[in-house]
C-alpha positions as CSV (number, residue, x, y, z in Angstrom):
1,M,-113.9,171.0,162.5
2,D,-117.4,169.9,163.5
3,P,-117.8,168.4,167.1
4,L,-118.8,164.9,165.9
5,K,-115.7,164.6,163.7
6,H,-113.5,166.0,166.5
7,S,-115.0,163.4,168.9
8,Y,-114.4,160.6,166.4
9,Q,-110.8,161.6,165.9
10,L,-110.1,161.8,169.7
11,L,-111.7,158.4,170.4
12,N,-110.3,156.7,167.4
13,T,-106.8,157.5,168.3
14,N,-107.2,156.5,172.0
15,H,-105.9,153.2,173.3
16,A,-108.3,153.0,176.2
17,I,-111.3,154.6,177.8
18,V,-112.9,154.2,181.2
19,G,-116.4,155.2,182.2
20,V,-119.3,154.5,184.6
21,H,-122.2,152.8,182.9
22,G,-124.4,155.3,181.0
23,A,-125.2,156.7,177.6
24,A,-121.8,158.4,177.2
25,L,-120.2,154.9,176.8
26,T,-121.7,154.8,173.3
27,H,-118.5,156.6,172.4
28,M,-117.0,153.1,172.2
29,L,-118.5,153.0,168.7
30,F,-115.6,155.2,167.6
31,M,-112.9,153.0,169.1
32,R,-110.6,150.8,167.1
33,P,-110.7,147.0,167.5
34,G,-108.1,146.1,170.2
35,A,-108.5,149.3,172.2
36,V,-109.2,148.8,175.9
37,F,-112.7,149.7,177.2
38,I,-113.4,149.6,181.0
39,Q,-117.0,149.9,182.1
40,V,-117.5,150.7,185.8
41,V,-120.7,148.9,186.7
42,P,-122.9,150.2,189.5
43,V,-124.5,147.9,192.1
44,G,-127.4,146.0,190.6
45,A,-126.6,147.1,187.0
46,G,-124.7,143.9,185.9
47,W,-127.2,142.6,183.4
48,V,-128.0,145.9,181.8
49,A,-124.3,146.8,181.6
50,E,-123.6,143.6,179.7
51,A,-126.7,144.0,177.5
52,C,-125.9,147.6,176.6
53,F,-122.1,147.6,176.3
54,G,-120.3,144.4,177.3
55,K,-121.6,142.2,174.5
56,A,-121.3,144.9,171.8
57,A,-117.7,145.8,172.9
58,R,-116.5,142.2,172.6
59,E,-118.2,141.9,169.2
60,M,-116.5,145.1,168.1
61,G,-113.1,143.5,169.0
62,L,-112.5,145.8,172.0
63,E,-110.6,144.6,175.0
64,Y,-113.6,144.8,177.3
65,M,-113.1,145.0,181.1
66,E,-115.7,145.4,183.8
67,N,-115.2,146.8,187.2
68,K,-118.3,145.9,189.3
69,I,-118.4,148.3,192.3
70,R,-118.9,147.1,195.8
71,A,-121.7,148.2,198.1
72,E,-119.4,150.6,199.9
73,E,-118.6,152.4,196.6
74,S,-122.3,153.1,196.0
75,S,-124.2,156.1,197.3
76,L,-127.2,153.7,197.8
77,V,-125.5,152.2,200.9
78,E,-126.2,155.4,202.8
79,K,-129.9,155.2,202.0
80,Y,-130.6,151.5,202.2
81,G,-127.7,150.0,204.3
82,K,-125.2,147.4,203.3
83,D,-127.4,144.5,204.1
84,D,-130.5,145.6,202.1
85,P,-131.3,143.2,199.2
86,L,-131.0,146.1,196.8
87,M,-127.3,146.3,197.7
88,K,-126.8,142.7,196.9
89,G,-128.5,143.0,193.5
90,G,-131.8,141.6,194.8
91,G,-134.7,143.1,193.0
92,S,-132.4,144.0,190.1
93,G,-134.0,141.4,187.9
94,E,-130.6,140.1,186.8
95,V,-132.4,137.7,184.5
96,E,-135.9,138.9,183.7
97,G,-135.3,142.7,183.6
98,W,-136.2,145.5,185.9
99,K,-139.4,147.0,187.2
100,H,-139.5,150.7,186.5
101,E,-139.1,151.6,190.2
102,V,-136.0,149.5,190.6
103,M,-134.4,150.9,187.4
104,G,-134.9,154.4,188.9
105,I,-133.0,153.4,192.0
106,Y,-130.0,151.7,190.4
107,L,-129.6,154.1,187.4
108,K,-130.9,157.4,188.6
109,E,-130.4,157.5,192.4
110,Q,-127.0,155.9,192.5
111,S,-123.6,157.6,192.4
112,V,-120.3,155.8,192.3
113,R,-117.3,156.6,194.5
114,L,-114.5,154.3,193.4
115,D,-112.1,152.7,195.8
116,L,-109.0,153.9,194.0
117,K,-106.7,151.3,195.7
118,R,-108.9,148.5,194.3
119,F,-109.4,150.2,191.0
120,K,-105.6,150.5,190.6
121,G,-105.5,146.8,189.7
122,Y,-107.9,147.3,186.8
123,L,-105.9,150.2,185.6
124,K,-102.7,148.2,185.7
125,K,-104.3,145.4,183.6
126,A,-105.7,148.0,181.2
127,Y,-102.3,149.6,180.8
128,R,-100.7,146.2,179.9
129,K,-103.5,145.5,177.4
130,A,-103.2,149.1,175.9
131,K,-99.4,148.7,175.6
132,R,-99.9,145.5,173.6
133,F,-102.4,147.3,171.4
134,M,-100.1,150.2,170.9
135,A,-97.2,147.9,170.0
136,N,-99.4,146.0,167.4
137,S,-101.2,149.0,165.9
138,G,-99.5,152.2,166.8
């Protein structure tokens, strides 16, 4: 079986996927309406996460969930400090878009370390939604 067909079959039979904002989330295109899609959104990436995946996921009929990480879950906190405007989304251009330099900071320099205790709540909600989806579609 070719790799694309195999990927399609795996994703099309899943009830949920979770991923940090990035190009790999385009795999949502293979998901069935009603499946759960959780996007982990890095600090400062709210508008681009919505533009790239949030709106499209809802239009595809996916159960879209968003986990916006906190400053302490971002590697940027070590470089810039918790009180820097970058850590509060300042400079992210939440409305008008990003400057190239700011985009590089939020999307290329940043790593995510999830607070698993906090994330557990998202997973519980996703599980309930996925169970409903399984009951309705198999």
